[in-house]
C-alpha positions as CSV (number, residue, x, y, z in Angstrom):
1,X,179.7,52.6,1.9
2,X,177.3,55.1,0.3
3,X,175.9,57.7,2.6
4,X,172.4,56.6,1.4
5,X,172.9,53.0,2.5
6,X,173.6,53.8,6.1
7,X,170.6,53.7,8.6
8,X,172.8,55.4,11.2
9,X,172.8,59.2,11.5
10,X,175.5,60.6,9.2
11,X,178.0,63.2,10.2
12,X,179.7,65.2,7.5
13,X,183.2,66.3,8.6
14,X,184.7,69.2,6.6
15,X,188.3,69.0,7.5
16,X,191.5,69.3,5.4
17,X,193.9,67.9,7.9
18,X,194.4,64.2,7.4
19,X,195.7,63.8,11.0
20,X,192.8,65.7,12.5
21,X,190.3,63.7,10.5
22,X,191.9,60.4,11.3
23,X,191.8,61.2,15.1
24,X,188.2,62.4,14.9
25,X,187.2,59.3,13.0
26,X,188.9,57.0,15.4
27,X,187.3,58.7,18.5
28,X,183.8,58.8,17.0
29,X,183.9,55.2,15.8
30,X,184.7,54.1,19.3
31,X,181.9,56.1,20.8
32,X,178.7,54.6,22.0
33,X,176.6,56.3,19.3
34,X,176.5,54.5,16.0
35,X,177.3,57.0,13.3
36,X,178.1,57.1,9.6
37,X,181.1,59.4,8.8
38,X,181.7,61.3,5.6
39,X,184.5,63.7,4.8
40,X,185.0,66.7,2.6
41,X,188.1,68.7,2.3
42,X,187.1,71.7,0.3
43,X,184.0,73.9,-0.1
44,X,183.2,72.8,-3.6
45,X,183.4,69.1,-2.6
46,X,181.0,69.9,0.3
47,X,178.4,71.5,-1.9
48,X,178.6,68.8,-4.5
49,X,178.1,66.0,-1.9
50,X,175.2,67.8,-0.2
51,X,173.6,68.4,-3.7
52,X,174.0,64.7,-4.6
53,X,172.5,63.6,-1.3
54,X,169.5,65.9,-1.6
55,X,168.9,65.0,-5.3
56,X,168.9,61.2,-4.5
57,X,167.0,61.2,-1.2
58,X,166.5,64.4,0.9
59,X,166.4,62.3,4.1
60,X,170.0,61.2,3.5
61,X,171.3,64.7,4.4
62,X,173.7,64.5,7.3
63,X,172.3,64.9,10.8
64,X,175.3,67.0,11.9
65,X,178.1,68.9,10.1
66,X,181.5,69.4,11.9
67,X,183.3,72.2,10.1
68,X,186.8,73.4,10.3
69,X,187.2,77.2,9.6
70,X,190.7,77.1,8.0
71,X,190.3,75.3,4.7
72,X,192.1,75.7,1.3
73,X,190.1,77.9,-1.1
74,X,186.8,79.2,0.2
75,X,187.0,78.7,4.0
76,X,184.7,77.4,6.6
77,X,183.1,80.8,7.0
78,X,182.0,80.7,3.3
79,X,180.6,77.2,3.8
80,X,178.7,78.2,7.0
81,X,177.1,81.1,5.1
82,X,176.1,78.9,2.2
83,X,174.7,76.2,4.5
84,X,172.5,78.7,6.3
85,X,171.4,80.2,2.9
86,X,170.1,76.9,1.5
87,X,166.7,75.7,2.5
88,X,167.8,72.0,2.6
89,X,170.7,72.6,5.0
90,X,169.7,75.6,7.1
91,X,168.4,73.4,10.0
92,X,171.3,71.0,10.1
93,X,173.4,71.7,13.2
94,X,176.8,73.0,12.3
95,X,179.6,72.6,14.9
96,X,182.7,74.6,14.3
97,X,185.8,72.6,15.3
98,X,188.8,74.9,14.8
99,X,192.3,75.7,16.2
100,X,191.2,79.4,16.4
101,X,190.3,80.6,19.9
102,X,189.8,84.2,18.5
103,X,186.8,85.9,20.0
104,X,186.3,87.5,16.6
105,X,186.0,84.1,14.9
106,X,183.8,82.7,17.7
107,X,181.4,85.7,17.6
108,X,181.3,85.7,13.8
109,X,180.4,82.0,13.7
110,X,177.6,82.3,16.2
111,X,176.2,85.4,14.5
112,X,176.2,83.5,11.2
113,X,174.4,80.4,12.3
114,X,176.9,78.0,14.0
115,X,175.2,75.9,16.7
116,X,178.4,75.3,18.6
117,X,182.1,76.3,18.6
118,X,184.8,74.0,19.9
119,X,188.5,74.9,19.9
120,X,190.7,71.9,18.9
121,X,193.1,70.9,21.7
122,X,196.7,71.0,20.6
123,X,197.6,67.8,22.5
124,X,195.8,64.5,21.9
125,X,194.1,64.1,25.4
126,X,192.5,67.5,25.1
127,X,191.6,67.0,21.5
128,X,190.1,63.6,22.4
129,X,188.1,65.0,25.2
130,X,186.7,67.7,22.9
131,X,185.6,65.2,20.3
132,X,184.1,62.9,23.0
133,X,182.1,65.8,24.5
134,X,180.9,66.8,21.0
135,X,179.9,63.2,20.4
136,X,178.2,62.8,23.7
137,X,176.1,66.0,23.3
138,X,175.2,66.0,19.6
139,X,174.9,62.2,19.1
140,X,173.5,61.0,22.4
141,X,171.7,63.9,24.1
142,X,170.5,66.3,21.4
143,X,167.6,65.3,19.1
144,X,168.8,66.1,15.6
145,X,166.6,67.0,12.7
146,X,165.6,64.0,10.6
147,X,166.7,61.4,13.1
148,X,165.0,59.1,15.6
149,X,166.8,58.5,18.8
150,X,165.8,56.5,21.8
151,X,167.1,57.7,25.2
152,X,167.3,55.5,28.2
153,X,164.9,56.4,30.9
């Protein structure tokens, strides 16, 4: 399905690990929040997809970006800097989802515009809980730019 055809909020997941992406996809698709998922593996692919979305319909930009730091080629830090530099993407929430628990990485990401930083759990139950918490907050509680959400009273 094209990202432009989905009325659901879109999440762009920038993740090079097939296993991690498959787990994230499975968990998010089972969540209560309807969402359209899209994946990029490299920085160049991420920029190309965002440019295509913006050129076709600016409202089709993702409501949330989940970004791994450790990617082949230009890493997640480069992507985060570029996202915050661009007018079209600087307001999109970016959640870092990384195996790194380094305070240096965490501090750098917040100083450079990350909205949240989650450390990937090394075992599936911890990983699953992290994705569920991410989903619960960003897709059910937070009001994201360019989306309309109704919350139960």
